[in-house]
mmJSON file of the N, C-alpha and C atoms, coordinates in Angstrom:
{"data_MODEL":{"atom_site":{
"group_PDB":["ATOM","ATOM","ATOM","ATOM","ATOM","ATOM","ATOM","ATOM","ATOM","ATOM","ATOM","ATOM","ATOM","ATOM","ATOM","ATOM","ATOM","ATOM","ATOM","ATOM","ATOM","ATOM","ATOM","ATOM","ATOM","ATOM","ATOM","ATOM","ATOM","ATOM","ATOM","ATOM","ATOM","ATOM","ATOM","ATOM","ATOM","ATOM","ATOM","ATOM","ATOM","ATOM","ATOM","ATOM","ATOM","ATOM","ATOM","ATOM","ATOM","ATOM","ATOM","ATOM","ATOM","ATOM","ATOM","ATOM","ATOM","ATOM","ATOM","ATOM","ATOM","ATOM","ATOM","ATOM","ATOM","ATOM","ATOM","ATOM","ATOM","ATOM","ATOM","ATOM","ATOM","ATOM","ATOM"],
"id":[1,2,3,4,5,6,7,8,9,10,11,12,13,14,15,16,17,18,19,20,21,22,23,24,25,26,27,28,29,30,31,32,33,34,35,36,37,38,39,40,41,42,43,44,45,46,47,48,49,50,51,52,53,54,55,56,57,58,59,60,61,62,63,64,65,66,67,68,69,70,71,72,73,74,75],
"type_symbol":["N","C","C","N","C","C","N","C","C","N","C","C","N","C","C","N","C","C","N","C","C","N","C","C","N","C","C","N","C","C","N","C","C","N","C","C","N","C","C","N","C","C","N","C","C","N","C","C","N","C","C","N","C","C","N","C","C","N","C","C","N","C","C","N","C","C","N","C","C","N","C","C","N","C","C"],
"label_atom_id":["N","CA","C","N","CA","C","N","CA","C","N","CA","C","N","CA","C","N","CA","C","N","CA","C","N","CA","C","N","CA","C","N","CA","C","N","CA","C","N","CA","C","N","CA","C","N","CA","C","N","CA","C","N","CA","C","N","CA","C","N","CA","C","N","CA","C","N","CA","C","N","CA","C","N","CA","C","N","CA","C","N","CA","C","N","CA","C"],
"label_alt_id":[null,null,null,null,null,null,null,null,null,null,null,null,null,null,null,null,null,null,null,null,null,null,null,null,null,null,null,null,null,null,null,null,null,null,null,null,null,null,null,null,null,null,null,null,null,null,null,null,null,null,null,null,null,null,null,null,null,null,null,null,null,null,null,null,null,null,null,null,null,null,null,null,null,null,null],
"label_comp_id":["MET","MET","MET","PHE","PHE","PHE","LYS","LYS","LYS","GLN","GLN","GLN","GLN","GLN","GLN","ARG","ARG","ARG","SER","SER","SER","ILE","ILE","ILE","GLN","GLN","GLN","ASN","ASN","ASN","ALA","ALA","ALA","VAL","VAL","VAL","SER","SER","SER","ILE","ILE","ILE","SER","SER","SER","GLY","GLY","GLY","VAL","VAL","VAL","GLY","GLY","GLY","LEU","LEU","LEU","HIS","HIS","HIS","THR","THR","THR","GLY","GLY","GLY","ASN","ASN","ASN","GLN","GLN","GLN","THR","THR","THR"],
"label_asym_id":["A","A","A","A","A","A","A","A","A","A","A","A","A","A","A","A","A","A","A","A","A","A","A","A","A","A","A","A","A","A","A","A","A","A","A","A","A","A","A","A","A","A","A","A","A","A","A","A","A","A","A","A","A","A","A","A","A","A","A","A","A","A","A","A","A","A","A","A","A","A","A","A","A","A","A"],
"label_entity_id":["1","1","1","1","1","1","1","1","1","1","1","1","1","1","1","1","1","1","1","1","1","1","1","1","1","1","1","1","1","1","1","1","1","1","1","1","1","1","1","1","1","1","1","1","1","1","1","1","1","1","1","1","1","1","1","1","1","1","1","1","1","1","1","1","1","1","1","1","1","1","1","1","1","1","1"],
"label_seq_id":[1,1,1,2,2,2,3,3,3,4,4,4,5,5,5,6,6,6,7,7,7,8,8,8,9,9,9,10,10,10,11,11,11,12,12,12,13,13,13,14,14,14,15,15,15,16,16,16,17,17,17,18,18,18,19,19,19,20,20,20,21,21,21,22,22,22,23,23,23,24,24,24,25,25,25],
"pdbx_PDB_ins_code":[null,null,null,null,null,null,null,null,null,null,null,null,null,null,null,null,null,null,null,null,null,null,null,null,null,null,null,null,null,null,null,null,null,null,null,null,null,null,null,null,null,null,null,null,null,null,null,null,null,null,null,null,null,null,null,null,null,null,null,null,null,null,null,null,null,null,null,null,null,null,null,null,null,null,null],
"Cartn_x":[-7.612,-7.341,-6.244,-6.405,-5.412,-4.052,-4.085,-2.813,-2.1,-2.877,-2.262,-1.644,-2.395,-1.893,-0.653,-0.684,0.45,1.69,1.467,2.585,3.222,2.383,2.898,3.632,3.051,3.68,5.013,5.063,6.3,7.386,7.027,7.997,8.496,7.59,7.982,8.85,8.517,9.286,10.712,10.846,12.18,12.96,12.269,12.942,13.332,12.4,12.672,13.533,13.121,13.87,15.197,15.229,16.466,17.639,17.384,18.474,18.883,17.901,18.198,18.921,18.357,18.968,20.337,20.474,21.765,22.841,22.458,23.426,23.671,22.598,22.701,23.529,23.184,23.902,25.196],
"Cartn_y":[51.132,52.301,53.145,53.393,54.228,53.543,52.255,51.515,51.56,51.413,51.434,52.805,53.849,55.199,55.446,54.952,55.158,54.442,53.27,52.504,53.284,53.841,54.607,55.849,56.506,57.714,57.352,56.206,55.77,55.557,54.898,54.632,55.948,56.878,58.179,58.925,58.794,59.479,58.95,57.64,57.021,57.45,57.54,57.902,59.374,60.23,61.671,62.085,61.694,62.096,61.354,60.155,59.362,60.147,60.865,61.633,62.78,63.459,64.599,64.127,63.109,62.621,62.023,61.398,60.8,61.877,63.05,64.141,64.759,64.821,65.447,64.577,63.284,62.419,61.969],
"Cartn_z":[22.628,21.796,22.449,23.729,24.417,24.435,24.674,24.751,23.405,22.325,20.996,20.725,21.051,20.805,21.651,22.859,23.768,23.217,22.653,22.099,20.948,20.099,18.956,19.462,20.45,20.989,21.629,22.273,22.917,21.87,20.787,19.722,19.134,18.917,18.354,19.356,20.625,21.671,21.68,21.575,21.607,20.365,19.241,17.985,18.001,18.412,18.408,19.591,20.789,21.979,22.039,21.482,21.518,20.944,19.858,19.236,20.153,20.724,21.61,22.867,23.513,24.755,24.443,23.294,22.931,22.873,22.418,22.329,23.699,24.498,25.815,26.754,26.823,27.767,27.119],
"occupancy":[1.0,1.0,1.0,1.0,1.0,1.0,1.0,1.0,1.0,1.0,1.0,1.0,1.0,1.0,1.0,1.0,1.0,1.0,1.0,1.0,1.0,1.0,1.0,1.0,1.0,1.0,1.0,1.0,1.0,1.0,1.0,1.0,1.0,1.0,1.0,1.0,1.0,1.0,1.0,1.0,1.0,1.0,1.0,1.0,1.0,1.0,1.0,1.0,1.0,1.0,1.0,1.0,1.0,1.0,1.0,1.0,1.0,1.0,1.0,1.0,1.0,1.0,1.0,1.0,1.0,1.0,1.0,1.0,1.0,1.0,1.0,1.0,1.0,1.0,1.0],
"B_iso_or_equiv":[0.0,0.0,0.0,0.0,0.0,0.0,0.0,0.0,0.0,0.0,0.0,0.0,0.0,0.0,0.0,0.0,0.0,0.0,0.0,0.0,0.0,0.0,0.0,0.0,0.0,0.0,0.0,0.0,0.0,0.0,0.0,0.0,0.0,0.0,0.0,0.0,0.0,0.0,0.0,0.0,0.0,0.0,0.0,0.0,0.0,0.0,0.0,0.0,0.0,0.0,0.0,0.0,0.0,0.0,0.0,0.0,0.0,0.0,0.0,0.0,0.0,0.0,0.0,0.0,0.0,0.0,0.0,0.0,0.0,0.0,0.0,0.0,0.0,0.0,0.0],
"pdbx_formal_charge":[null,null,null,null,null,null,null,null,null,null,null,null,null,null,null,null,null,null,null,null,null,null,null,null,null,null,null,null,null,null,null,null,null,null,null,null,null,null,null,null,null,null,null,null,null,null,null,null,null,null,null,null,null,null,null,null,null,null,null,null,null,null,null,null,null,null,null,null,null,null,null,null,null,null,null],
"auth_seq_id":[1,1,1,2,2,2,3,3,3,4,4,4,5,5,5,6,6,6,7,7,7,8,8,8,9,9,9,10,10,10,11,11,11,12,12,12,13,13,13,14,14,14,15,15,15,16,16,16,17,17,17,18,18,18,19,19,19,20,20,20,21,21,21,22,22,22,23,23,23,24,24,24,25,25,25],
"auth_comp_id":["MET","MET","MET","PHE","PHE","PHE","LYS","LYS","LYS","GLN","GLN","GLN","GLN","GLN","GLN","ARG","ARG","ARG","SER","SER","SER","ILE","ILE","ILE","GLN","GLN","GLN","ASN","ASN","ASN","ALA","ALA","ALA","VAL","VAL","VAL","SER","SER","SER","ILE","ILE","ILE","SER","SER","SER","GLY","GLY","GLY","VAL","VAL","VAL","GLY","GLY","GLY","LEU","LEU","LEU","HIS","HIS","HIS","THR","THR","THR","GLY","GLY","GLY","ASN","ASN","ASN","GLN","GLN","GLN","THR","THR","THR"],
"auth_asym_id":["A","A","A","A","A","A","A","A","A","A","A","A","A","A","A","A","A","A","A","A","A","A","A","A","A","A","A","A","A","A","A","A","A","A","A","A","A","A","A","A","A","A","A","A","A","A","A","A","A","A","A","A","A","A","A","A","A","A","A","A","A","A","A","A","A","A","A","A","A","A","A","A","A","A","A"],
"auth_atom_id":["N","CA","C","N","CA","C","N","CA","C","N","CA","C","N","CA","C","N","CA","C","N","CA","C","N","CA","C","N","CA","C","N","CA","C","N","CA","C","N","CA","C","N","CA","C","N","CA","C","N","CA","C","N","CA","C","N","CA","C","N","CA","C","N","CA","C","N","CA","C","N","CA","C","N","CA","C","N","CA","C","N","CA","C","N","CA","C"],
"pdbx_PDB_model_num":[1,1,1,1,1,1,1,1,1,1,1,1,1,1,1,1,1,1,1,1,1,1,1,1,1,1,1,1,1,1,1,1,1,1,1,1,1,1,1,1,1,1,1,1,1,1,1,1,1,1,1,1,1,1,1,1,1,1,1,1,1,1,1,1,1,1,1,1,1,1,1,1,1,1,1]
}}}
């Protein structure tokens, strides 16, 4: 259960943070 939730959170993090970090870096 935790691993599945973590996987989803990771994907969302990459999608959401990816845009922010893409602009920052």
